mmCIF entry with sequence, helices, sheets and N, C-alpha, C, O atoms, coordinates in Angstrom:
data_MODEL
# 
_entry.id   MODEL 
# 
_entity.id                         1 
_entity.type                       polymer 
_entity.pdbx_number_of_molecules   1 
# 
_entity_poly.entity_id                      1 
_entity_poly.type                           'polypeptide(L)' 
_entity_poly.nstd_linkage                   no 
_entity_poly.nstd_monomer                   no 
_entity_poly.pdbx_seq_one_letter_code       MFRKILYPTDFSDCATKAPGYVKKLREVGTEEVVLVHVIDLREKRW 
_entity_poly.pdbx_seq_one_letter_code_can   MFRKILYPTDFSDCATKAPGYVKKLREVGTEEVVLVHVIDLREKRW 
_entity_poly.pdbx_strand_id                 A 
# 
loop_
_entity_poly_seq.entity_id 
_entity_poly_seq.num 
_entity_poly_seq.mon_id 
_entity_poly_seq.hetero 
1 1  MET n 
1 2  PHE n 
1 3  ARG n 
1 4  LYS n 
1 5  ILE n 
1 6  LEU n 
1 7  TYR n 
1 8  PRO n 
1 9  THR n 
1 10 ASP n 
1 11 PHE n 
1 12 SER n 
1 13 ASP n 
1 14 CYS n 
1 15 ALA n 
1 16 THR n 
1 17 LYS n 
1 18 ALA n 
1 19 PRO n 
1 20 GLY n 
1 21 TYR n 
1 22 VAL n 
1 23 LYS n 
1 24 LYS n 
1 25 LEU n 
1 26 ARG n 
1 27 GLU n 
1 28 VAL n 
1 29 GLY n 
1 30 THR n 
1 31 GLU n 
1 32 GLU n 
1 33 VAL n 
1 34 VAL n 
1 35 LEU n 
1 36 VAL n 
1 37 HIS n 
1 38 VAL n 
1 39 ILE n 
1 40 ASP n 
1 41 LEU n 
1 42 ARG n 
1 43 GLU n 
1 44 LYS n 
1 45 ARG n 
1 46 TRP n 
# 
_struct_asym.id          A 
_struct_asym.entity_id   1 
# 
loop_
_struct_conf.conf_type_id 
_struct_conf.id 
_struct_conf.pdbx_PDB_helix_id 
_struct_conf.beg_label_comp_id 
_struct_conf.beg_label_asym_id 
_struct_conf.beg_label_seq_id 
_struct_conf.pdbx_beg_PDB_ins_code 
_struct_conf.end_label_comp_id 
_struct_conf.end_label_asym_id 
_struct_conf.end_label_seq_id 
_struct_conf.pdbx_end_PDB_ins_code 
_struct_conf.beg_auth_comp_id 
_struct_conf.beg_auth_asym_id 
_struct_conf.beg_auth_seq_id 
_struct_conf.end_auth_comp_id 
_struct_conf.end_auth_asym_id 
_struct_conf.end_auth_seq_id 
_struct_conf.pdbx_PDB_helix_class 
_struct_conf.details 
_struct_conf.pdbx_PDB_helix_length 
HELX_P HELX_P1 AA1 CYS A 14 ? LYS A 17 ? CYS A 14 LYS A 17 5 ? 4  
HELX_P HELX_P2 AA2 ALA A 18 ? GLU A 27 ? ALA A 18 GLU A 27 1 ? 10 
HELX_P HELX_P3 AA3 LEU A 41 ? GLU A 43 ? LEU A 41 GLU A 43 5 ? 3  
# 
_struct_conf_type.id          HELX_P 
_struct_conf_type.criteria    ? 
_struct_conf_type.reference   ? 
# 
_struct_sheet.id               AA1 
_struct_sheet.type             ? 
_struct_sheet.number_strands   2 
_struct_sheet.details          ? 
# 
_struct_sheet_order.sheet_id     AA1 
_struct_sheet_order.range_id_1   1 
_struct_sheet_order.range_id_2   2 
_struct_sheet_order.offset       ? 
_struct_sheet_order.sense        parallel 
# 
loop_
_struct_sheet_range.sheet_id 
_struct_sheet_range.id 
_struct_sheet_range.beg_label_comp_id 
_struct_sheet_range.beg_label_asym_id 
_struct_sheet_range.beg_label_seq_id 
_struct_sheet_range.pdbx_beg_PDB_ins_code 
_struct_sheet_range.end_label_comp_id 
_struct_sheet_range.end_label_asym_id 
_struct_sheet_range.end_label_seq_id 
_struct_sheet_range.pdbx_end_PDB_ins_code 
_struct_sheet_range.beg_auth_comp_id 
_struct_sheet_range.beg_auth_asym_id 
_struct_sheet_range.beg_auth_seq_id 
_struct_sheet_range.end_auth_comp_id 
_struct_sheet_range.end_auth_asym_id 
_struct_sheet_range.end_auth_seq_id 
AA1 1 LYS A 4  ? PRO A 8  ? LYS A 4  PRO A 8  
AA1 2 GLU A 32 ? VAL A 36 ? GLU A 32 VAL A 36 
# 
loop_
_atom_site.group_PDB 
_atom_site.id 
_atom_site.type_symbol 
_atom_site.label_atom_id 
_atom_site.label_alt_id 
_atom_site.label_comp_id 
_atom_site.label_asym_id 
_atom_site.label_entity_id 
_atom_site.label_seq_id 
_atom_site.pdbx_PDB_ins_code 
_atom_site.Cartn_x 
_atom_site.Cartn_y 
_atom_site.Cartn_z 
_atom_site.occupancy 
_atom_site.B_iso_or_equiv 
_atom_site.pdbx_formal_charge 
_atom_site.auth_seq_id 
_atom_site.auth_comp_id 
_atom_site.auth_asym_id 
_atom_site.auth_atom_id 
_atom_site.pdbx_PDB_model_num 
ATOM 1   N N  . MET A 1 1  ? 13.411  70.019 -29.968 1.00 0.00 ? 1  MET A N  1 
ATOM 2   C CA . MET A 1 1  ? 12.246  69.946 -29.190 1.00 0.00 ? 1  MET A CA 1 
ATOM 3   C C  . MET A 1 1  ? 10.969  69.990 -30.125 1.00 0.00 ? 1  MET A C  1 
ATOM 4   O O  . MET A 1 1  ? 11.073  69.565 -31.276 1.00 0.00 ? 1  MET A O  1 
ATOM 5   N N  . PHE A 1 2  ? 9.920   70.430 -29.718 1.00 0.00 ? 2  PHE A N  1 
ATOM 6   C CA . PHE A 1 2  ? 8.657   70.462 -30.437 1.00 0.00 ? 2  PHE A CA 1 
ATOM 7   C C  . PHE A 1 2  ? 8.539   71.791 -31.272 1.00 0.00 ? 2  PHE A C  1 
ATOM 8   O O  . PHE A 1 2  ? 8.806   72.876 -30.755 1.00 0.00 ? 2  PHE A O  1 
ATOM 9   N N  . ARG A 1 3  ? 8.148   71.677 -32.524 1.00 0.00 ? 3  ARG A N  1 
ATOM 10  C CA . ARG A 1 3  ? 7.947   72.916 -33.317 1.00 0.00 ? 3  ARG A CA 1 
ATOM 11  C C  . ARG A 1 3  ? 6.582   73.488 -33.104 1.00 0.00 ? 3  ARG A C  1 
ATOM 12  O O  . ARG A 1 3  ? 6.415   74.707 -33.111 1.00 0.00 ? 3  ARG A O  1 
ATOM 13  N N  . LYS A 1 4  ? 5.568   72.619 -32.910 1.00 0.00 ? 4  LYS A N  1 
ATOM 14  C CA . LYS A 1 4  ? 4.185   73.158 -32.703 1.00 0.00 ? 4  LYS A CA 1 
ATOM 15  C C  . LYS A 1 4  ? 3.580   72.367 -31.430 1.00 0.00 ? 4  LYS A C  1 
ATOM 16  O O  . LYS A 1 4  ? 3.809   71.176 -31.218 1.00 0.00 ? 4  LYS A O  1 
ATOM 17  N N  . ILE A 1 5  ? 2.878   73.085 -30.718 1.00 0.00 ? 5  ILE A N  1 
ATOM 18  C CA . ILE A 1 5  ? 2.175   72.551 -29.514 1.00 0.00 ? 5  ILE A CA 1 
ATOM 19  C C  . ILE A 1 5  ? 0.723   72.833 -29.581 1.00 0.00 ? 5  ILE A C  1 
ATOM 20  O O  . ILE A 1 5  ? 0.326   73.973 -29.820 1.00 0.00 ? 5  ILE A O  1 
ATOM 21  N N  . LEU A 1 6  ? -0.117  71.808 -29.374 1.00 0.00 ? 6  LEU A N  1 
ATOM 22  C CA . LEU A 1 6  ? -1.551  71.990 -29.243 1.00 0.00 ? 6  LEU A CA 1 
ATOM 23  C C  . LEU A 1 6  ? -1.923  71.942 -27.777 1.00 0.00 ? 6  LEU A C  1 
ATOM 24  O O  . LEU A 1 6  ? -1.759  70.918 -27.114 1.00 0.00 ? 6  LEU A O  1 
ATOM 25  N N  . TYR A 1 7  ? -2.431  73.068 -27.273 1.00 0.00 ? 7  TYR A N  1 
ATOM 26  C CA . TYR A 1 7  ? -2.761  73.167 -25.895 1.00 0.00 ? 7  TYR A CA 1 
ATOM 27  C C  . TYR A 1 7  ? -4.280  73.191 -25.668 1.00 0.00 ? 7  TYR A C  1 
ATOM 28  O O  . TYR A 1 7  ? -4.927  74.239 -25.664 1.00 0.00 ? 7  TYR A O  1 
ATOM 29  N N  . PRO A 1 8  ? -4.797  71.998 -25.484 1.00 0.00 ? 8  PRO A N  1 
ATOM 30  C CA . PRO A 1 8  ? -6.330  71.937 -25.195 1.00 0.00 ? 8  PRO A CA 1 
ATOM 31  C C  . PRO A 1 8  ? -6.535  72.366 -23.695 1.00 0.00 ? 8  PRO A C  1 
ATOM 32  O O  . PRO A 1 8  ? -5.768  72.000 -22.804 1.00 0.00 ? 8  PRO A O  1 
ATOM 33  N N  . THR A 1 9  ? -7.558  73.118 -23.500 1.00 0.00 ? 9  THR A N  1 
ATOM 34  C CA . THR A 1 9  ? -7.811  73.563 -22.098 1.00 0.00 ? 9  THR A CA 1 
ATOM 35  C C  . THR A 1 9  ? -9.266  73.671 -21.832 1.00 0.00 ? 9  THR A C  1 
ATOM 36  O O  . THR A 1 9  ? -10.048 73.942 -22.744 1.00 0.00 ? 9  THR A O  1 
ATOM 37  N N  . ASP A 1 10 ? -9.668  73.463 -20.571 1.00 0.00 ? 10 ASP A N  1 
ATOM 38  C CA . ASP A 1 10 ? -11.035 73.783 -20.107 1.00 0.00 ? 10 ASP A CA 1 
ATOM 39  C C  . ASP A 1 10 ? -11.078 74.884 -19.154 1.00 0.00 ? 10 ASP A C  1 
ATOM 40  O O  . ASP A 1 10 ? -12.125 75.158 -18.569 1.00 0.00 ? 10 ASP A O  1 
ATOM 41  N N  . PHE A 1 11 ? -9.918  75.576 -18.952 1.00 0.00 ? 11 PHE A N  1 
ATOM 42  C CA . PHE A 1 11 ? -9.700  76.711 -18.143 1.00 0.00 ? 11 PHE A CA 1 
ATOM 43  C C  . PHE A 1 11 ? -10.050 76.447 -16.674 1.00 0.00 ? 11 PHE A C  1 
ATOM 44  O O  . PHE A 1 11 ? -10.463 77.331 -15.923 1.00 0.00 ? 11 PHE A O  1 
ATOM 45  N N  . SER A 1 12 ? -9.855  75.154 -16.311 1.00 0.00 ? 12 SER A N  1 
ATOM 46  C CA . SER A 1 12 ? -10.089 74.810 -14.928 1.00 0.00 ? 12 SER A CA 1 
ATOM 47  C C  . SER A 1 12 ? -8.888  75.245 -14.127 1.00 0.00 ? 12 SER A C  1 
ATOM 48  O O  . SER A 1 12 ? -7.900  75.680 -14.718 1.00 0.00 ? 12 SER A O  1 
ATOM 49  N N  . ASP A 1 13 ? -8.922  75.147 -12.766 1.00 0.00 ? 13 ASP A N  1 
ATOM 50  C CA . ASP A 1 13 ? -7.796  75.543 -11.913 1.00 0.00 ? 13 ASP A CA 1 
ATOM 51  C C  . ASP A 1 13 ? -6.526  74.786 -12.241 1.00 0.00 ? 13 ASP A C  1 
ATOM 52  O O  . ASP A 1 13 ? -5.423  75.330 -12.301 1.00 0.00 ? 13 ASP A O  1 
ATOM 53  N N  . CYS A 1 14 ? -6.741  73.537 -12.442 1.00 0.00 ? 14 CYS A N  1 
ATOM 54  C CA . CYS A 1 14 ? -5.556  72.618 -12.807 1.00 0.00 ? 14 CYS A CA 1 
ATOM 55  C C  . CYS A 1 14 ? -4.929  73.096 -14.145 1.00 0.00 ? 14 CYS A C  1 
ATOM 56  O O  . CYS A 1 14 ? -3.704  73.163 -14.254 1.00 0.00 ? 14 CYS A O  1 
ATOM 57  N N  . ALA A 1 15 ? -5.743  73.422 -15.140 1.00 0.00 ? 15 ALA A N  1 
ATOM 58  C CA . ALA A 1 15 ? -5.253  73.763 -16.467 1.00 0.00 ? 15 ALA A CA 1 
ATOM 59  C C  . ALA A 1 15 ? -4.531  75.117 -16.470 1.00 0.00 ? 15 ALA A C  1 
ATOM 60  O O  . ALA A 1 15 ? -3.799  75.411 -17.415 1.00 0.00 ? 15 ALA A O  1 
ATOM 61  N N  . THR A 1 16 ? -4.715  75.929 -15.459 1.00 0.00 ? 16 THR A N  1 
ATOM 62  C CA . THR A 1 16 ? -4.028  77.229 -15.432 1.00 0.00 ? 16 THR A CA 1 
ATOM 63  C C  . THR A 1 16 ? -2.531  77.111 -15.239 1.00 0.00 ? 16 THR A C  1 
ATOM 64  O O  . THR A 1 16 ? -1.780  78.072 -15.408 1.00 0.00 ? 16 THR A O  1 
ATOM 65  N N  . LYS A 1 17 ? -2.120  75.911 -14.884 1.00 0.00 ? 17 LYS A N  1 
ATOM 66  C CA . LYS A 1 17 ? -0.632  75.781 -14.586 1.00 0.00 ? 17 LYS A CA 1 
ATOM 67  C C  . LYS A 1 17 ? 0.120   75.500 -15.926 1.00 0.00 ? 17 LYS A C  1 
ATOM 68  O O  . LYS A 1 17 ? 1.328   75.730 -15.985 1.00 0.00 ? 17 LYS A O  1 
ATOM 69  N N  . ALA A 1 18 ? -0.552  75.015 -16.989 1.00 0.00 ? 18 ALA A N  1 
ATOM 70  C CA . ALA A 1 18 ? -0.004  74.713 -18.284 1.00 0.00 ? 18 ALA A CA 1 
ATOM 71  C C  . ALA A 1 18 ? 0.691   75.857 -18.973 1.00 0.00 ? 18 ALA A C  1 
ATOM 72  O O  . ALA A 1 18 ? 1.787   75.660 -19.497 1.00 0.00 ? 18 ALA A O  1 
ATOM 73  N N  . PRO A 1 19 ? 0.113   77.051 -19.005 1.00 0.00 ? 19 PRO A N  1 
ATOM 74  C CA . PRO A 1 19 ? 0.796   78.102 -19.777 1.00 0.00 ? 19 PRO A CA 1 
ATOM 75  C C  . PRO A 1 19 ? 2.199   78.395 -19.336 1.00 0.00 ? 19 PRO A C  1 
ATOM 76  O O  . PRO A 1 19 ? 3.030   78.778 -20.159 1.00 0.00 ? 19 PRO A O  1 
ATOM 77  N N  . GLY A 1 20 ? 2.504   78.226 -18.024 1.00 0.00 ? 20 GLY A N  1 
ATOM 78  C CA . GLY A 1 20 ? 3.874   78.348 -17.628 1.00 0.00 ? 20 GLY A CA 1 
ATOM 79  C C  . GLY A 1 20 ? 4.792   77.391 -18.282 1.00 0.00 ? 20 GLY A C  1 
ATOM 80  O O  . GLY A 1 20 ? 5.912   77.752 -18.642 1.00 0.00 ? 20 GLY A O  1 
ATOM 81  N N  . TYR A 1 21 ? 4.356   76.168 -18.451 1.00 0.00 ? 21 TYR A N  1 
ATOM 82  C CA . TYR A 1 21 ? 5.223   75.211 -19.100 1.00 0.00 ? 21 TYR A CA 1 
ATOM 83  C C  . TYR A 1 21 ? 5.302   75.453 -20.642 1.00 0.00 ? 21 TYR A C  1 
ATOM 84  O O  . TYR A 1 21 ? 6.327   75.178 -21.265 1.00 0.00 ? 21 TYR A O  1 
ATOM 85  N N  . VAL A 1 22 ? 4.212   75.964 -21.227 1.00 0.00 ? 22 VAL A N  1 
ATOM 86  C CA . VAL A 1 22 ? 4.204   76.280 -22.627 1.00 0.00 ? 22 VAL A CA 1 
ATOM 87  C C  . VAL A 1 22 ? 5.196   77.502 -22.825 1.00 0.00 ? 22 VAL A C  1 
ATOM 88  O O  . VAL A 1 22 ? 5.926   77.506 -23.816 1.00 0.00 ? 22 VAL A O  1 
ATOM 89  N N  . LYS A 1 23 ? 5.236   78.434 -22.001 1.00 0.00 ? 23 LYS A N  1 
ATOM 90  C CA . LYS A 1 23 ? 6.219   79.536 -22.094 1.00 0.00 ? 23 LYS A CA 1 
ATOM 91  C C  . LYS A 1 23 ? 7.605   79.083 -22.120 1.00 0.00 ? 23 LYS A C  1 
ATOM 92  O O  . LYS A 1 23 ? 8.427   79.548 -22.909 1.00 0.00 ? 23 LYS A O  1 
ATOM 93  N N  . LYS A 1 24 ? 7.888   78.115 -21.204 1.00 0.00 ? 24 LYS A N  1 
ATOM 94  C CA . LYS A 1 24 ? 9.284   77.543 -21.212 1.00 0.00 ? 24 LYS A CA 1 
ATOM 95  C C  . LYS A 1 24 ? 9.596   76.822 -22.503 1.00 0.00 ? 24 LYS A C  1 
ATOM 96  O O  . LYS A 1 24 ? 10.714  76.902 -23.012 1.00 0.00 ? 24 LYS A O  1 
ATOM 97  N N  . LEU A 1 25 ? 8.598   76.109 -23.042 1.00 0.00 ? 25 LEU A N  1 
ATOM 98  C CA . LEU A 1 25 ? 8.849   75.423 -24.377 1.00 0.00 ? 25 LEU A CA 1 
ATOM 99  C C  . LEU A 1 25 ? 9.111   76.459 -25.443 1.00 0.00 ? 25 LEU A C  1 
ATOM 100 O O  . LEU A 1 25 ? 9.948   76.218 -26.314 1.00 0.00 ? 25 LEU A O  1 
ATOM 101 N N  . ARG A 1 26 ? 8.462   77.572 -25.428 1.00 0.00 ? 26 ARG A N  1 
ATOM 102 C CA . ARG A 1 26 ? 8.635   78.625 -26.382 1.00 0.00 ? 26 ARG A CA 1 
ATOM 103 C C  . ARG A 1 26 ? 10.124  79.158 -26.342 1.00 0.00 ? 26 ARG A C  1 
ATOM 104 O O  . ARG A 1 26 ? 10.766  79.433 -27.356 1.00 0.00 ? 26 ARG A O  1 
ATOM 105 N N  . GLU A 1 27 ? 10.569  79.264 -25.118 1.00 0.00 ? 27 GLU A N  1 
ATOM 106 C CA . GLU A 1 27 ? 11.986  79.736 -24.916 1.00 0.00 ? 27 GLU A CA 1 
ATOM 107 C C  . GLU A 1 27 ? 13.015  78.823 -25.498 1.00 0.00 ? 27 GLU A C  1 
ATOM 108 O O  . GLU A 1 27 ? 14.118  79.262 -25.822 1.00 0.00 ? 27 GLU A O  1 
ATOM 109 N N  . VAL A 1 28 ? 12.682  77.534 -25.646 1.00 0.00 ? 28 VAL A N  1 
ATOM 110 C CA . VAL A 1 28 ? 13.689  76.608 -26.187 1.00 0.00 ? 28 VAL A CA 1 
ATOM 111 C C  . VAL A 1 28 ? 13.414  76.250 -27.651 1.00 0.00 ? 28 VAL A C  1 
ATOM 112 O O  . VAL A 1 28 ? 13.958  75.266 -28.154 1.00 0.00 ? 28 VAL A O  1 
ATOM 113 N N  . GLY A 1 29 ? 12.584  77.030 -28.337 1.00 0.00 ? 29 GLY A N  1 
ATOM 114 C CA . GLY A 1 29 ? 12.476  76.786 -29.788 1.00 0.00 ? 29 GLY A CA 1 
ATOM 115 C C  . GLY A 1 29 ? 11.145  76.397 -30.318 1.00 0.00 ? 29 GLY A C  1 
ATOM 116 O O  . GLY A 1 29 ? 11.049  76.167 -31.524 1.00 0.00 ? 29 GLY A O  1 
ATOM 117 N N  . THR A 1 30 ? 10.071  76.295 -29.517 1.00 0.00 ? 30 THR A N  1 
ATOM 118 C CA . THR A 1 30 ? 8.789   76.003 -30.082 1.00 0.00 ? 30 THR A CA 1 
ATOM 119 C C  . THR A 1 30 ? 8.350   77.234 -30.995 1.00 0.00 ? 30 THR A C  1 
ATOM 120 O O  . THR A 1 30 ? 8.471   78.388 -30.584 1.00 0.00 ? 30 THR A O  1 
ATOM 121 N N  . GLU A 1 31 ? 7.888   76.964 -32.126 1.00 0.00 ? 31 GLU A N  1 
ATOM 122 C CA . GLU A 1 31 ? 7.535   78.016 -33.052 1.00 0.00 ? 31 GLU A CA 1 
ATOM 123 C C  . GLU A 1 31 ? 6.062   78.441 -32.930 1.00 0.00 ? 31 GLU A C  1 
ATOM 124 O O  . GLU A 1 31 ? 5.731   79.608 -33.142 1.00 0.00 ? 31 GLU A O  1 
ATOM 125 N N  . GLU A 1 32 ? 5.210   77.516 -32.598 1.00 0.00 ? 32 GLU A N  1 
ATOM 126 C CA . GLU A 1 32 ? 3.785   77.839 -32.638 1.00 0.00 ? 32 GLU A CA 1 
ATOM 127 C C  . GLU A 1 32 ? 3.044   77.146 -31.501 1.00 0.00 ? 32 GLU A C  1 
ATOM 128 O O  . GLU A 1 32 ? 3.278   75.965 -31.244 1.00 0.00 ? 32 GLU A O  1 
ATOM 129 N N  . VAL A 1 33 ? 2.195   77.828 -30.848 1.00 0.00 ? 33 VAL A N  1 
ATOM 130 C CA . VAL A 1 33 ? 1.292   77.224 -29.784 1.00 0.00 ? 33 VAL A CA 1 
ATOM 131 C C  . VAL A 1 33 ? -0.145  77.523 -30.216 1.00 0.00 ? 33 VAL A C  1 
ATOM 132 O O  . VAL A 1 33 ? -0.509  78.676 -30.444 1.00 0.00 ? 33 VAL A O  1 
ATOM 133 N N  . VAL A 1 34 ? -0.940  76.487 -30.323 1.00 0.00 ? 34 VAL A N  1 
ATOM 134 C CA . VAL A 1 34 ? -2.356  76.604 -30.657 1.00 0.00 ? 34 VAL A CA 1 
ATOM 135 C C  . VAL A 1 34 ? -3.156  76.259 -29.435 1.00 0.00 ? 34 VAL A C  1 
ATOM 136 O O  . VAL A 1 34 ? -3.024  75.168 -28.881 1.00 0.00 ? 34 VAL A O  1 
ATOM 137 N N  . LEU A 1 35 ? -3.979  77.178 -29.016 1.00 0.00 ? 35 LEU A N  1 
ATOM 138 C CA . LEU A 1 35 ? -4.850  77.014 -27.842 1.00 0.00 ? 35 LEU A CA 1 
ATOM 139 C C  . LEU A 1 35 ? -6.252  76.581 -28.382 1.00 0.00 ? 35 LEU A C  1 
ATOM 140 O O  . LEU A 1 35 ? -6.811  77.214 -29.278 1.00 0.00 ? 35 LEU A O  1 
ATOM 141 N N  . VAL A 1 36 ? -6.765  75.531 -27.825 1.00 0.00 ? 36 VAL A N  1 
ATOM 142 C CA . VAL A 1 36 ? -8.073  75.018 -28.198 1.00 0.00 ? 36 VAL A CA 1 
ATOM 143 C C  . VAL A 1 36 ? -8.941  74.874 -26.923 1.00 0.00 ? 36 VAL A C  1 
ATOM 144 O O  . VAL A 1 36 ? -8.557  74.231 -25.945 1.00 0.00 ? 36 VAL A O  1 
ATOM 145 N N  . HIS A 1 37 ? -10.133 75.509 -26.990 1.00 0.00 ? 37 HIS A N  1 
ATOM 146 C CA . HIS A 1 37 ? -11.120 75.335 -25.929 1.00 0.00 ? 37 HIS A CA 1 
ATOM 147 C C  . HIS A 1 37 ? -12.389 74.814 -26.496 1.00 0.00 ? 37 HIS A C  1 
ATOM 148 O O  . HIS A 1 37 ? -13.017 75.474 -27.325 1.00 0.00 ? 37 HIS A O  1 
ATOM 149 N N  . VAL A 1 38 ? -12.803 73.604 -26.061 1.00 0.00 ? 38 VAL A N  1 
ATOM 150 C CA . VAL A 1 38 ? -13.882 72.946 -26.593 1.00 0.00 ? 38 VAL A CA 1 
ATOM 151 C C  . VAL A 1 38 ? -14.980 72.907 -25.478 1.00 0.00 ? 38 VAL A C  1 
ATOM 152 O O  . VAL A 1 38 ? -14.721 72.595 -24.316 1.00 0.00 ? 38 VAL A O  1 
ATOM 153 N N  . ILE A 1 39 ? -16.179 73.236 -25.906 1.00 0.00 ? 39 ILE A N  1 
ATOM 154 C CA . ILE A 1 39 ? -17.279 73.232 -24.883 1.00 0.00 ? 39 ILE A CA 1 
ATOM 155 C C  . ILE A 1 39 ? -18.177 72.049 -25.337 1.00 0.00 ? 39 ILE A C  1 
ATOM 156 O O  . ILE A 1 39 ? -18.658 71.974 -26.468 1.00 0.00 ? 39 ILE A O  1 
ATOM 157 N N  . ASP A 1 40 ? -18.358 71.133 -24.352 1.00 0.00 ? 40 ASP A N  1 
ATOM 158 C CA . ASP A 1 40 ? -19.184 69.947 -24.637 1.00 0.00 ? 40 ASP A CA 1 
ATOM 159 C C  . ASP A 1 40 ? -20.667 70.289 -24.354 1.00 0.00 ? 40 ASP A C  1 
ATOM 160 O O  . ASP A 1 40 ? -21.073 70.378 -23.196 1.00 0.00 ? 40 ASP A O  1 
ATOM 161 N N  . LEU A 1 41 ? -21.463 70.477 -25.413 1.00 0.00 ? 41 LEU A N  1 
ATOM 162 C CA . LEU A 1 41 ? -22.868 70.932 -25.280 1.00 0.00 ? 41 LEU A CA 1 
ATOM 163 C C  . LEU A 1 41 ? -23.744 69.799 -24.858 1.00 0.00 ? 41 LEU A C  1 
ATOM 164 O O  . LEU A 1 41 ? -24.907 70.016 -24.519 1.00 0.00 ? 41 LEU A O  1 
ATOM 165 N N  . ARG A 1 42 ? -23.226 68.581 -24.865 1.00 0.00 ? 42 ARG A N  1 
ATOM 166 C CA . ARG A 1 42 ? -24.059 67.420 -24.322 1.00 0.00 ? 42 ARG A CA 1 
ATOM 167 C C  . ARG A 1 42 ? -24.447 67.565 -22.880 1.00 0.00 ? 42 ARG A C  1 
ATOM 168 O O  . ARG A 1 42 ? -25.463 67.029 -22.436 1.00 0.00 ? 42 ARG A O  1 
ATOM 169 N N  . GLU A 1 43 ? -23.636 68.290 -22.151 1.00 0.00 ? 43 GLU A N  1 
ATOM 170 C CA . GLU A 1 43 ? -23.865 68.431 -20.694 1.00 0.00 ? 43 GLU A CA 1 
ATOM 171 C C  . GLU A 1 43 ? -24.935 69.422 -20.424 1.00 0.00 ? 43 GLU A C  1 
ATOM 172 O O  . GLU A 1 43 ? -25.525 69.418 -19.344 1.00 0.00 ? 43 GLU A O  1 
ATOM 173 N N  . LYS A 1 44 ? -25.219 70.310 -21.411 1.00 0.00 ? 44 LYS A N  1 
ATOM 174 C CA . LYS A 1 44 ? -26.269 71.336 -21.224 1.00 0.00 ? 44 LYS A CA 1 
ATOM 175 C C  . LYS A 1 44 ? -27.623 70.736 -21.439 1.00 0.00 ? 44 LYS A C  1 
ATOM 176 O O  . LYS A 1 44 ? -27.813 69.807 -22.224 1.00 0.00 ? 44 LYS A O  1 
ATOM 177 N N  . ARG A 1 45 ? -28.554 71.294 -20.720 1.00 0.00 ? 45 ARG A N  1 
ATOM 178 C CA . ARG A 1 45 ? -29.969 70.923 -20.852 1.00 0.00 ? 45 ARG A CA 1 
ATOM 179 C C  . ARG A 1 45 ? -30.708 72.098 -21.528 1.00 0.00 ? 45 ARG A C  1 
ATOM 180 O O  . ARG A 1 45 ? -31.064 73.048 -20.830 1.00 0.00 ? 45 ARG A O  1 
ATOM 181 N N  . TRP A 1 46 ? -30.939 72.080 -22.773 1.00 0.00 ? 46 TRP A N  1 
ATOM 182 C CA . TRP A 1 46 ? -31.569 73.111 -23.461 1.00 0.00 ? 46 TRP A CA 1 
ATOM 183 C C  . TRP A 1 46 ? -33.030 73.056 -23.377 1.00 0.00 ? 46 TRP A C  1 
ATOM 184 O O  . TRP A 1 46 ? -33.714 73.909 -23.942 1.00 0.00 ? 46 TRP A O  1 
# 
């Protein structure tokens, strides 16, 4: 299976389902999961 998984998230309602799948992948041999949360500042009006 996969040794490393990159889990990009925006913490939306839809994205909250992904950790359950990531946990399953850890159970079958994934060694590392990297969570990335990126905030797009272009949407902000400073």
